N, C-alpha and C positions, 0 to 999 in steps of 0.2 A: 293291700288289705282291703277287704270289702267294707262297705259302709257300716254294716252291723258289727262286724268284727272290730272295726276301728272304734265304734261307740263303746263297746264292752271294754276294750283296752284302755281307752281314755278314762272311763269311770274307775277302773282299777288303779290307774296312775294317780288320779286326783284323791282317791281314798288313801292310797299309800302316802302321798304328800301330807295329807291332813294328819294321818296317824303318826308319821314320823315327826312332824312338828310338835305334836302333843307329847311324844315319847321318843326322843332322839337315841335312847339306849336300846330301842327295840332291835330284835334280830333281823338282819337284812339278808334275804336269800338272793342267790344268783337268779337271773332271769331264766325262764324256761318256755318262752314263747317259740312258736314254730317259725315266726317271721323275724328275719335278721334286723329289720328296721326297728321292730318293737323291742328286741333285746338291746340294741344299741341305745335306743331312747331311754329305756329303763336304767341302763348303766349311767347315762348322762344325768338322769334324775338323781340317782344315788350319789354321784360325785357332787352335783350341785348342792344337794341338801346337806351332805356331810361338811362341805366347805362353809355353807351358810351357818351351820351350827358350831363350827370350829372343832369338829371331832375327826378322828382318823378315818380316811376313806379306805374301804376294803380294796385289797390289791387286785382282786379279780376284775374290777371295772376297767383296768388298764390293759386287759387282754386284747390283742388285735382283733379278735372276733367281734368285739363290741364297737368297732369303727367301720363306717360305711365307705364303700368305694364310690358309690353314686350318691350325689346330694339328695337329701330329703327336705322338702319345704313344707312346713305346717300349713294346713288349709288347702293344699293341693292347687293353689292358684298358679297360673302360668304367667301373670303379669311380671315383666322385667322390673318395674318400679317396686312392686311388692316384694319380689325376691331380693332385690338390693337392700330394701329396708330390713328384711329379716337377717340378711347377712351382716348388717351393721349391728342390729339389736341383740342378736343371739348371745346368750351367756357362753363364755369360753368352753365350759364343760360340754356344750353341744356342738359348737363350731368345730372343735377338734375332731368330733365324730362325724363331721359332714352333715350335721342336722341343724336346720335353721328354724328357729322359733321366735316368737315375740318376746321382748324383754319382760313383759308382765304376765307371761303365761301362768306362773304359779302364784301370782298375788291374789289376795282375797280382800273383799270389801269389809 
């Protein structure tokens, strides 16, 4: 993903997280991004949030197309220490998709 494309995607994700936390009964759509990493990331977010709220996770999030073959590390850093930290911290909903993010990615002040 290009930098601008990533910025737009990230803003959409944060907006979705905030909306879902305000209204967990909202309709959850399947991802329609052209980028497989973005689709897998979105599926991870949906699984993470539904588990967090204790509601049923949509079956589509478990479709194999929402799991990456190549690992994705948030932030794009190449540092082995940083990557190891993300591998430890990542919530299971992302680890299983081969996506590694910080444990506080969706926390708010």
